[in-house]
C-alpha positions in Angstrom: -90.2 69.2 9.5 -91.5 66.1 10.9 -89.9 62.4 9.7 -93.4 60.4 8.8 -93.8 57.8 6.4 -95.7 58.5 3.3 -96.7 57.1 -0.2 -95.7 59.2 -3.5 -96.3 58.9 -7.3 -93.4 59.8 -9.9 -94.0 59.9 -13.4 -90.2 59.8 -15.4 -89.2 57.7 -18.2 -86.1 55.2 -18.3 -84.2 52.9 -20.9 -84.7 49.2 -20.1 -83.0 46.5 -22.1 -84.7 43.6 -22.2 -83.0 40.1 -22.1 -84.4 40.1 -25.8 -82.9 43.7 -26.7 -79.7 42.5 -25.4 -79.6 39.7 -27.1 -79.9 41.3 -30.3 -77.0 44.0 -29.6 -74.9 41.3 -28.4 -75.6 39.2 -32.7 -74.3 42.6 -33.4 -70.7 42.8 -32.5 -70.2 38.6 -33.2 -68.0 37.6 -35.6 -69.1 35.0 -38.2 -67.4 32.2 -36.4 -68.6 33.5 -33.1 -72.0 33.8 -34.7 -72.1 30.2 -36.1 -71.0 29.1 -32.3 -73.8 30.9 -30.8 -76.4 29.4 -33.4 -75.2 26.1 -32.8 -75.5 26.2 -29.5 -79.2 27.8 -29.6 -80.3 24.7 -31.8 -78.6 22.1 -29.5 -80.6 23.9 -26.5 -84.2 25.4 -28.0 -86.3 21.7 -29.7 -88.1 24.6 -31.7 -85.2 26.0 -33.5 -84.3 23.6 -36.6 -81.6 24.3 -39.5 -82.5 25.9 -42.8 -81.3 23.5 -45.3 -82.6 25.5 -48.7 -80.0 27.0 -48.9 -80.1 30.3 -49.2 -82.2 32.8 -47.1 -85.3 34.5 -49.5 -84.9 38.2 -47.4 -80.8 37.8 -48.3 -82.1 36.8 -51.8 -84.3 40.0 -51.8 -81.7 42.2 -50.4 -79.6 41.2 -53.2 -81.9 42.0 -56.2 -82.7 45.3 -54.7 -79.3 46.0 -54.5 -78.7 44.8 -57.9 -81.8 47.2 -59.0 -80.3 50.4 -56.7 -76.7 49.7 -57.3 -73.9 52.3 -55.6 -72.8 54.6 -58.7 -69.1 54.8 -58.7 -67.0 58.6 -59.6 -66.6 59.2 -63.2 -64.2 56.7 -64.5 -63.4 59.3 -67.6 -61.6 61.6 -65.5 -57.7 61.9 -65.7 -56.6 59.1 -63.0 -53.5 56.6 -62.3 -54.1 53.3 -60.3 -52.1 53.7 -57.2 -51.5 50.1 -54.9 -49.8 50.0 -51.9 -46.1 48.5 -52.0 -44.9 46.5 -49.5 -43.6 48.3 -46.6 -39.5 48.1 -45.1 -39.3 45.7 -42.2 -37.9 47.4 -39.0 -34.0 47.5 -38.9 -33.5 47.2 -34.9 -34.3 43.6 -34.5 -31.3 41.4 -35.3 -33.5 39.0 -36.1 -35.8 40.7 -38.6 -32.4 42.2 -40.3 -31.1 38.1 -40.7 -34.7 36.7 -41.8 -34.6 39.5 -45.0 -32.8 38.3 -48.0 -31.8 40.3 -50.7 -34.7 39.6 -53.1 -37.2 39.9 -50.4 -36.2 43.0 -48.8 -39.9 44.0 -47.7 -41.6 40.6 -46.3 -44.8 42.1 -44.4 -47.2 43.3 -47.4 -50.3 45.2 -46.5 -53.6 43.3 -47.3 -53.9 45.8 -50.0 -51.0 44.8 -51.9 -52.3 43.2 -55.4 -50.6 43.4 -58.7 -53.0 46.2 -60.9 -52.0 44.3 -64.2 -54.4 41.4 -62.3 -57.6 43.8 -61.9 -61.2 42.2 -61.2 -59.2 38.9 -62.6 -56.8 39.1 -59.7 -59.8 38.9 -57.4 -62.2 36.5 -58.6 -58.3 33.8 -58.4 -59.0 35.2 -54.6 -62.2 34.8 -54.3 -62.0 31.3 -56.1 -59.6 30.0 -53.6 -61.1 31.1 -50.7 -64.3 28.8 -52.2 -61.7 26.0 -52.9 -62.3 25.5 -56.4 -60.3 27.4 -59.0 -59.5 27.3 -62.6 -63.1 26.5 -63.2 -62.7 23.0 -61.8 -65.2 22.1 -58.5 -62.9 18.7 -57.3 -60.6 21.1 -55.3 -60.3 19.9 -52.1 -59.4 22.7 -49.6 -58.2 20.1 -47.2 -55.6 19.2 -49.7 -53.7 22.1 -48.9 -53.8 21.8 -44.8 -51.0 20.7 -43.5 -50.2 17.5 -42.6 -46.7 16.8 -41.4 -45.5 16.3 -38.2 -44.7 18.6 -35.0 -41.1 19.9 -34.8 -41.1 18.0 -31.2 -42.3 14.9 -32.8 -39.5 15.3 -35.5 -37.1 15.6 -32.6 -38.1 12.6 -30.7 -37.8 10.7 -33.6 -34.2 11.6 -33.8 -33.5 11.2 -30.1 -34.9 7.8 -30.1 -32.1 6.7 -32.5 -29.1 9.3 -31.8 -29.3 8.9 -27.7 -29.6 5.0 -26.2 -28.7 5.8 -22.2 -32.3 6.0 -20.7 -31.6 8.7 -17.9 -29.7 10.9 -21.0 -32.8 10.6 -23.0 -35.2 11.1 -19.8 -33.4 14.6 -19.7 -33.2 14.7 -23.9 -37.5 14.5 -24.0 -36.9 17.4 -21.2 -35.1 19.5 -23.3 -37.5 19.1 -26.5 -40.7 19.4 -24.6 -38.9 23.3 -23.4 -37.9 24.1 -27.1 -40.4 26.8 -28.9 -42.1 26.2 -32.2 -39.4 28.7 -33.5 -36.6 26.1 -32.3 -34.8 27.9 -29.3 -34.6 26.3 -25.4 -36.5 28.5 -23.5 -35.2 27.3 -20.5 -31.8 27.7 -18.8 -29.7 25.0 -18.3 -28.9 25.3 -14.7 -32.8 25.5 -14.0 -33.0 22.3 -16.1 -30.5 20.4 -13.6 -32.0 21.8 -10.5 -35.6 20.3 -11.7 -34.3 17.1 -13.2 -31.4 16.6 -10.3 -28.6 16.0 -12.2 -24.9 17.4 -12.6 -25.2 20.7 -15.1 -22.6 19.1 -17.1 -25.1 16.2 -18.0 -27.7 19.0 -19.3 -25.1 20.1 -21.3 -23.7 17.1 -23.0 -27.2 16.2 -23.9 -27.6 18.9 -25.1 -24.6 19.4 -27.5 -26.3 15.8 -29.2 -29.3 18.0 -29.6 -28.3 20.4 -31.7 -26.5 18.5 -34.2 -30.3 17.1 -35.3 -32.2 19.0 -38.0 -33.1 21.7 -38.7 -29.9 22.7 -38.1 -29.4 25.4 -35.3 -32.5 23.8 -33.4 -32.2 23.9 -29.6 -30.3 27.1 -29.5 -30.4 29.7 -26.9 -30.0 32.6 -28.8 -29.9 33.8 -32.3 -25.9 33.9 -32.4 -25.6 30.7 -31.1 -28.5 29.4 -33.9 -26.6 30.8 -36.7 -23.3 29.4 -35.3 -24.7 25.8 -35.5 -26.2 26.4 -38.8 -22.7 27.4 -39.9 -20.9 24.6 -38.1 -23.6 22.2 -39.9 -22.3 24.0 -43.3 -18.6 23.5 -42.2 -18.6 27.5 -42.6 -17.7 28.6 -39.1 -14.5 30.3 -38.3 -13.1 32.8 -36.3 -14.1 35.8 -38.4 -17.9 34.6 -38.5 -17.2 34.0 -35.0 -16.9 37.3 -34.3 -19.0 38.5 -36.8 -21.9 37.0 -34.4 -20.6 38.4 -31.4 -21.6 41.5 -33.0 -25.1 40.9 -34.3 -26.3 44.5 -32.6 -23.5 46.2 -34.9 -24.9 44.5 -37.5 -28.9 45.0 -36.8 -28.2 49.0 -37.0 -26.1 48.4 -40.0 -22.8 50.1 -38.5 -20.7 48.5 -41.3 -17.7 50.6 -40.2 -17.1 49.7 -36.5 -18.1 46.0 -37.4 -15.5 45.9 -39.9 -13.2 46.8 -37.0 -14.7 44.2 -34.6 -14.7 41.7 -37.3 -10.9 42.6 -38.6 -11.8 42.2 -42.5 -12.4 44.3 -45.6 -15.6 45.6 -46.5 -15.8 43.2 -49.5 -15.4 40.2 -47.4 -17.4 41.5 -44.9 -20.6 41.8 -47.3 -19.7 37.9 -48.4 -19.9 36.9 -44.8 -23.3 38.9 -44.6 -24.6 37.4 -47.6 -23.8 34.2 -46.2 -25.2 34.7 -42.7 -28.6 36.4 -44.9 -29.2 32.8 -46.1 -29.5 31.1 -42.7 -32.8 30.8 -40.9 -33.0 32.3 -37.9 -35.8 30.7 -36.5 -35.4 27.0 -37.9 -38.6 25.1 -36.0 -40.9 27.3 -38.1 -40.5 24.9 -40.5 -42.6 22.4 -38.8 -44.9 24.8 -38.2 -48.2 22.7 -36.9 -50.8 25.6 -37.0 -53.2 26.3 -39.6 -53.5 29.5 -41.0 -57.5 29.5 -41.1 -58.5 32.3 -44.0 -60.9 35.1 -43.6 -64.2 34.7 -44.7 -65.8 37.9 -45.6 -69.2 39.0 -44.5 -69.9 41.8 -47.4 -68.9 41.7 -50.7 -68.2 44.5 -53.6 -68.4 43.6 -57.3 -68.5 46.3 -59.8 -72.1 46.1 -62.2 -71.6 46.6 -65.9 -73.1 50.5 -65.7 -70.2 51.4 -63.8 -71.9 51.2 -60.2 -71.1 49.2 -57.1 -73.3 46.3 -55.8 -73.0 45.5 -52.5 -74.0 41.9 -51.3 -73.8 39.8 -47.7 -72.1 36.5 -48.1 -74.6 34.3 -47.4 -72.3 31.6 -46.4 -71.7 33.7 -43.1 -75.5 33.8 -42.6 -76.8 31.3 -40.0 -79.8 29.8 -41.5 -82.4 28.9 -39.0 -86.3 28.2 -39.0 -88.8 28.0 -36.0 -90.7 24.5 -36.0 -94.2 25.8 -35.7 -95.7 22.6 -36.5 -93.6 20.8 -33.9 -94.8 23.5 -31.3 -98.6 22.9 -31.9 -98.1 18.9 -31.7 -96.1 19.0 -28.7 -98.0 21.9 -27.2 -101.7 19.9 -27.7 -99.8 16.6 -25.2 -98.4 19.6 -22.6 -100.9 19.0 -19.5 -98.8 20.9 -16.4 -98.4 24.6 -16.5 -94.6 24.3 -16.7 -94.4 22.3 -19.5 -96.3 24.8 -21.2 -94.1 28.1 -20.0 -91.5 26.2 -21.2 -92.8 25.3 -25.2 -93.8 29.3 -25.1 -90.8 30.6 -24.0 -88.8 28.4 -26.4 -91.1 29.6 -29.0 -90.5 33.0 -27.8 -87.0 32.9 -27.6 -86.6 31.2 -31.5 -88.7 33.5 -32.8 -86.7 36.8 -31.5 -83.3 34.9 -32.8 -84.7 34.4 -36.3 -86.0 38.3 -35.6 -82.4 39.4 -34.5 -80.7 37.3 -37.4 -83.2 39.1 -40.0 -81.8 42.3 -38.4 -78.4 41.6 -37.8 -77.8 41.4 -41.4 -80.0 44.4 -42.6 -77.6 46.7 -40.5 -74.3 45.0 -42.0 -76.2 45.5 -45.1 -76.7 49.0 -44.6 -73.8 50.3 -43.1 -71.8 48.6 -45.6 -73.8 50.1 -48.1 -72.7 53.5 -46.5 -69.1 53.1 -46.3 -69.1 52.2 -49.8 -70.6 55.4 -50.8 -68.6 57.1 -48.3 -64.9 55.5 -50.0 -65.8 55.2 -54.0 -63.0 57.2 -54.7 -60.7 54.9 -53.0 -62.5 51.7 -54.2 -62.2 53.5 -58.0 -58.8 54.9 -57.5 -56.6 53.3 -55.0 -55.5 53.9 -51.8 -54.2 57.6 -52.6 -58.2 58.9 -52.6 -59.2 57.0 -49.0 -61.3 59.7 -47.7 -61.3 60.4 -43.8 -64.4 59.2 -42.2 -66.0 58.7 -38.7 -69.0 56.6 -37.1 -70.9 59.8 -36.8 -70.6 60.6 -40.4 -72.1 56.7 -41.2 -74.6 56.8 -38.2 -76.4 60.2 -39.4 -76.5 59.3 -42.8 -78.5 56.0 -42.0 -79.9 57.3 -39.0 -78.4 55.0 -36.4 -76.6 55.2 -33.2 -72.8 55.5 -33.6 -72.4 52.6 -31.0 -74.3 50.9 -33.5 -72.3 51.3 -36.3 -69.4 50.6 -34.0 -70.5 46.9 -33.1 -71.4 46.3 -36.7 -68.0 47.2 -37.8 -66.0 45.1 -35.3 -64.8 41.8 -36.3 -66.5 42.1 -40.1 -64.7 42.3 -43.0 -65.8 43.3 -46.6 -64.1 41.8 -50.1 -63.3 44.7 -52.4 -61.7 44.5 -55.5 -58.4 46.1 -53.8 -58.2 42.9 -51.2 -60.1 41.8 -48.1 -60.4 44.7 -45.1 -61.8 44.9 -41.9 -65.1 47.1 -41.6 -63.4 49.4 -39.1 -60.2 50.0 -41.9 -62.2 52.5 -44.1 -62.7 54.9 -40.7 -59.4 57.0 -40.3 -59.2 60.7 -38.9 -58.5 63.7 -41.1 -55.3 65.5 -41.8 -55.9 69.3 -42.9 -55.1 70.3 -46.3 -52.2 73.3 -46.8 -55.1 75.1 -49.1 -58.6 75.7 -49.1 -59.3 71.5 -50.1 -60.2 68.9 -48.8 -58.7 67.6 -45.8 -56.8 63.8 -46.3 -57.1 60.8 -44.8 -54.3 59.7 -42.4 -54.1 55.9 -44.2 -53.7 57.9 -47.2 -51.1 59.9 -46.0 -49.2 56.8 -44.6 -49.4 55.9 -48.2 -47.9 58.5 -49.7 -45.2 58.6 -47.2 -44.3 54.5 -47.5 -44.3 55.7 -51.3 -41.7 58.6 -51.1 -39.3 56.4 -49.0 -39.3 52.9 -51.3 -39.2 55.4 -54.3 -35.7 57.1 -52.6 -32.5 56.8 -54.3 -29.6 54.9 -52.2 -27.4 58.2 -52.4 -30.6 60.7 -51.6 -32.0 59.2 -48.7 -35.1 60.9 -47.3 -35.0 62.5 -44.2 -38.5 63.7 -42.0 -38.0 67.0 -42.7 -37.6 66.7 -46.9 -40.5 64.3 -46.6 -43.2 67.1 -44.9 -41.8 69.3 -47.7 -42.9 66.7 -50.4 -45.9 66.6 -48.6 -46.6 70.2 -48.0 -45.5 70.4 -52.0 -48.9 67.8 -52.6 -51.0 70.2 -50.6 -50.8 68.1 -47.1 -50.5 69.9 -43.8 -48.1 68.2 -41.3 -46.2 68.2 -38.5 -42.5 66.9 -38.3 -43.2 64.3 -35.5 -46.0 62.9 -37.2 -44.3 61.5 -40.0 -42.0 60.2 -37.6 -45.0 58.7 -35.8 -46.1 57.0 -38.3 -42.8 56.2 -40.4 -42.2 54.3 -37.0 -45.6 52.9 -37.1 -44.8 51.5 -40.3 -41.7 49.6 -39.0 -39.6 52.3 -41.2 -36.6 53.1 -40.0 -34.8 56.5 -39.8 -33.0 57.9 -42.8 -29.8 57.4 -41.2 -30.4 53.8 -40.7 -32.1 53.4 -44.3 -28.8 54.9 -45.8 -26.7 52.4 -44.3 -29.3 49.5 -44.6 -29.2 50.2 -48.8 -25.2 50.7 -48.4 -24.9 47.3 -47.1 -27.7 45.6 -49.6 -25.9 46.8 -51.9 -22.4 45.5 -51.4 -24.2 42.5 -50.8 -25.7 42.5 -54.0 -22.9 43.3 -55.5 -20.9 40.1 -54.2 -23.9 37.8 -54.3 
């Protein structure tokens, strides 16, 4: 066959993503803060865009009215049911700092966003919503910025004490360098030989200055480890003795709740050991956090769900998170008349097209978020009504098929988006959980609801009858949940719940500490 140049015509189809379509896809996955920053940049770049000061978008108001007319029905409230709320989870016991940071009256410091007092009900959520809006108790003059921390940082606090404690300029310079090496928790992050090498001085001088810094407030600051931090605090209280020193040398045994070996290492009886542990629990393993200068940013929900008077759910977009922009057509007509050069006219036309497409993309984004949220509420109605135990298994394909969209679109919509419900504020992705088969012919169970049941069983166990993983499997099987022991262990470890052996030791230690307190 001869090789020669020739022309051929072929007909085919392919998907082409225009820049406008790429922008619309990008806007879907942006969070409300990222979207606000993007719109602000467009307002500065495009002269035909202006901020809408009317207070609320017309389209959003129409969506709210339509949502009120077509509210999502709830399941029958006359059915026999009981409110189920997530309890607090136990902390992990493998870290000595986590164990020492746990007081007898605050054994469970890590609370889930679903941990709401069931007696609060709708009033509890109303208070939370008022708090997030900066108002509460019917008063409109409460300033949310008044709650923001305006105190000095830890390093500033230490520098003020350094100016009084040390007069020698060389030692003061070393002190400032060591203060710069202190992290937000109050620990020194660099070893002394490294500091001596960088400063070009003897290590003994560094040690001397560090000894002065370790007497500063708060007690325990500038420590190089947990044991030294606790020792500094005990010395400040004049409670440091050889027995306490031996206990601090064996913090690993305390973290693993091996009380018998710890008692032998310290050389005291069990009651005295319990008193020493109770005293250590009153200390702070991270003293620098009392001077934290990082402001916590509250989560602003994109969608809110509230119960209607007729027993249905009303899904609304949060208008505060929706950017309000308009296209200034009159300005375009006025400027285009004076444009004489072709490049000026092309620039104005491009700005007009970009502005129109941005407004259209923002409207489409709001409508898509609302449709996805409404379908999620329909699918997870039992969770909103009865509690986390009734959370249904759900995947992206189920929602995508119901609203006739692609799975990738639903995935982008649910990324970094939050919904406010009477149960609390959740990320939209929280409602997508895998399924665990039922022991009988019933419906499958959500993995999140199974985690809740495991946590509930462990929280309600008696100190004399701690449940093993095999026992938990049997209890779940009796409740109609078919699950393997290794899955129970995986869920338990993911929730930072220790094994049955460690829990038994922990409960024994806590009971002894409570008796001596």
